[in-house]
C-alpha positions, 0 to 999 in steps of 0.5 A: 500500500502506497503512502499518501504524499505529504503535501508541502508546506507553503510558506512566504519567501524570505524576501517578503519578511522585510517588506512586511516588517517595514509596513509594521514599523511605519504603522507603529511609528509613522505618527511619531516620524511625521509629527516630531512634536509628539512624544510618548507621554513620560514624566521624566521627559519633561523634568530630565531628558528634554532639558538635558538634550536642549542644554547639550544642543545649545552648547554645541551650537555655540561651539563649546563642549558642555563641560559645566552647566552653570544654570542648575544647582549652583553649577554642576559638571555637565560632562561628568554626567554621563547622560548628556552623551556629549561625545556620543555620535548620535548627539550629532543628530540633535546638533544638526536638526535640533529637538525635532530629531528626538523621535528619529533618534529613539526610533533609530536606536530601536532599529539598531536594537532590533537588527542586533537581536536578529544578527546575533540569533542568526550567528547562533544558528537560529533560522530566519523566522525565529530571529525575525520574531525576536527582532519584531518584538524588540521594535515594539515591546513595552520596555523599549517603547516606554524609553523612546524619549529616554535617550541615554538608557535607550542608546545604551540598550541598543548596542547590547545585542551587538556586543554579544555578537562581537563576543561570539566573533571574538571567541570564534577567532573572527578576524574583526571580532576584537575590533567589533567588540572595542567599537561597540563597547565604545559606543555603549560607554559614550551613550552613557549609563554606568549601571547598565554598562556594568550589568552588560559587562557581567552578562558578556563575561557569563556568555563567554564563560558559557561558550568557552570556559573561564579562560575565554574571558581573557580574550575579551580583556584587550578589546574591552580595554581598548574601548575604555581608552577610546571612551576615556574622555567621557568616563574619567571625568565621571569617575572623578565626579561620581566616585570621588566628589559626590554623594549618592542619594537614594532614589526613593526614601523608603526604597534606598537601593531601588529594588523593583516592587514585586507588583511590577511583574504584572507588566509581563502580562498586562501593559496597564496592570496597575492603572486605576480609574482611567489613570495611566500606569506612570501616574499610579506607579512611576516605577511600574512605568519605567520598568515595563516588560510587556512583550505580548502574551503569545511570546510569553506563552512560548517562553513558558512552554520552553520552561516546560520542555526544558530537556529539549532545549539546546544549552544556549537556549537554557543559558539565556532563559536562566539569565533572564529569570536570574536578572528578574530576581536580581531586579526585584532585589532578592539577593541583596535583600538577603545581604541587608537582612544579614547586615552585610554592606554592598555598594549603592552602585549595584542599584538592582533595578538598573539591570532591567535593560539587560533583562529585557535583551535576554528576554527578547533573545530567549524567545528566538532561541526557544522558538528555533529549538522547539519548532525548527521547521517552518509552518503556516501556524508560525506566521499566524503566531507572528501576526498575532504577536505583532497585532498585540504589540501594535495595540499597546503602542497605538493606545499609549498616550502622547504629549506635546512637550514645550520645546523651544520656542514655546510662547507659554514658557517664554512668557513665564520665563520673561516674567521671572527675568523681569524680577531677577537680579544677579542671583538665581531662582529657587523652584521648590514644590511641596511633595503634593505639588511635586507629585502632580507635576512629575506624574501628570495626566495626559490631556486628550487634546495633547496640549503641553503638560508643562503647566508650571516652571518646574525644576530643570526647565530653566535650560529653555530660557537660560534662567539660573535655578538653585534646584536640582532634581537629579539622582546625585548630589556633589559632596559640596554643592548642589542642594536638593530640596530635602536640604532646604526643608531639613534646615527649616526653610522656607520658614527659617529666620536666618540668612541661608537664602541670602548666602545662596544668592537666591533672588526669587522663590517660586513655590506653592507657599502663601506665607513666608517670613516678613523679609520676603516680598510677595510679587504675584500668585499663579493659582497656589504657586507664589512668586517671592522676592528676596531683597537681601540676596547677595547675588552671584558673588560677595566680598568678605573682609575679616578672619574665616572660621572652620566648621563642618558642613552641617553646622555651617548650614544650620547656623545660616538657617537659624540666624546664628551666622550672617554671610558678610560677617561670618565666613567658614573656610579652611585656608590650609586646604584649597579645593583646587591648587593654583593652576600651572598656566600663567594666564587664564583661557580666553573664555574664563569668567570674570569678577571685578574686585572693589579696589581700594587698600583692603585685602579680602576674599571674594566668594563666588556662589558657584560650586567649588568642584575640583577642576576650577582654576583661578587667576588674580590679575593674571597671577595663578591663585588657589581656590578654596571651599567657602561656607561648605560649598562655594568658591573663594579666592584671596585677593590683595589691596590694589587687585582689580579682577579675578578670572575663573575657568573650569578645566578639569585635569580629568577631562584633559587626560581623558581626551588625550587618551581617547585621541591616542587610542583612536589613532591606534585603533584606526591604524590597527584596523588599516593594518589588519585590512591590508594584511587580509587583502594581501592574503586573498587571491582575487577570484572572478565570480559571475553573479546573477542579480536578484530582482531589484526589490529583493536586493536591499533585504536579501542579505539579511536572510541568507543561510 
């Protein structure tokens, strides 16, 4: 008896996938591409991402590196803050096109992430279909889409699959593997998110050990070291600032190590798991919004099925599945919670929640490995699975609220800023919402009409109109310098009876407070926000004549807050310990700032109300001078009778050293790549091959699916 022939399974040809993928891509992100003023609603975009990008953009357009930001928190080292991405190539998009490039940058990095996942899976011998499924999910999963406007985290995440691909090439002795690893690692460091980079390195080391054993990590040392040298101009100033001269603040007071709440696991199943009463998830729980792992129900069922069929999985699939589950457990903080119970210290830098990026990449790759292992042969149902998975994510992307941020120029913000400027003297503005107002500003409800969400002049928005503000809502605080809102409340403000605001040079106070001590003058009220003037502010600098005292920083601020000390009568300074030594250069640079001295026959000390961060240099009438820490935070320079001016410049040695190492390493990298290419050309005999050209519409995509 003859067996009936099994009918052949008809599946779409490989070249069809890119065209379908392009159509899906335009469906998902076409609105953001054609309307660059629209952005995914995210409170951090307003208070951090957009202002940072605008500040860096302004610096580059003025022809200067963003080494120092004088507008926020009495001045902060801008280059040392990694998320500015000062040397990252993607910043050129913003330099050329302004903030309208914001959506293009985020979507471009989604494409980089997606292609990286595809090529890595193909290099690990996964079929085109399984690889494409993971790549498609990478384009639209909740974790990536929610961070579309978070430039630094999105840009850092985009290069992780490419780093795994480069490690694989290194271990397989690919001629260009080490160059690839050095290059991709450089891009990730320049994109700048220290904890994400740290967890990526841990993941790369684990992958290398899994593939070739412990000795395999030695093959990664040289290219990773080269990457560190290439990016030295970025990370050396950061190390100086974050690890030597700054104190880490807890992200959440009742969650100092920023563990992910267990309820965030709901994001694996439902992108709006915590929404209540029509409020978006980021209003109900901001941490839920930031760490949304939603990638669709069908891929998660596939992952669960792979756990059930554990024995049929290849070792590489098991590695990534175990890695994903381990990273999720780490993000929830369980290993470190055990150390806390045992009272064993661990560095705050570990910040478990920051491994969410690597966990997301492991999840995406795990889908591809499991699908390829369990269903290696193509079938019609797989295309149905793909279509349903994409439709599920398209619904999530389409339902996400959008907003129009106040991007320059903005008539609303300009009018508000001009109002403040008209009352501003030589000092700065203090913007200090109470906890309730801060919550309302930081987690706004999207307007169905997509009107701007900036209803008030909130911290960090000063970058738009270049107003100096005393407030800084960041995750780090210099050990001397930037005062967070907690410090003001800690030292009795705003109801203090002392001269703390006078010392800090705060001319205007903008806060939801209807009653202040009598020496403040109420100018106007906007709802329950009130603008106050401080007539006794000392402004940007003042002069002290007398003998300085010595006290610890806490005592200094307490004395000024309760009235025991007054700025012009009391100066706290240690003359034996300068914050910066006298510079070696005999003259200041051309762009150095200048403070005119009062003249006369008195010697004294000029106090500039700007952070005395190491790296600042001072010259008095052209003579190099030491710079001291005054009143626990500010810059102080001694002058003699007859001196006419003090000039100040920020030129940290860490940046000069880092830039020198980066340029030296770049020259070596390019020379090494050139030598490698020359040797390969000499070894290969030219062979003439007659090629048959594929149809024109296939050519751009056919290379993706060979093999």
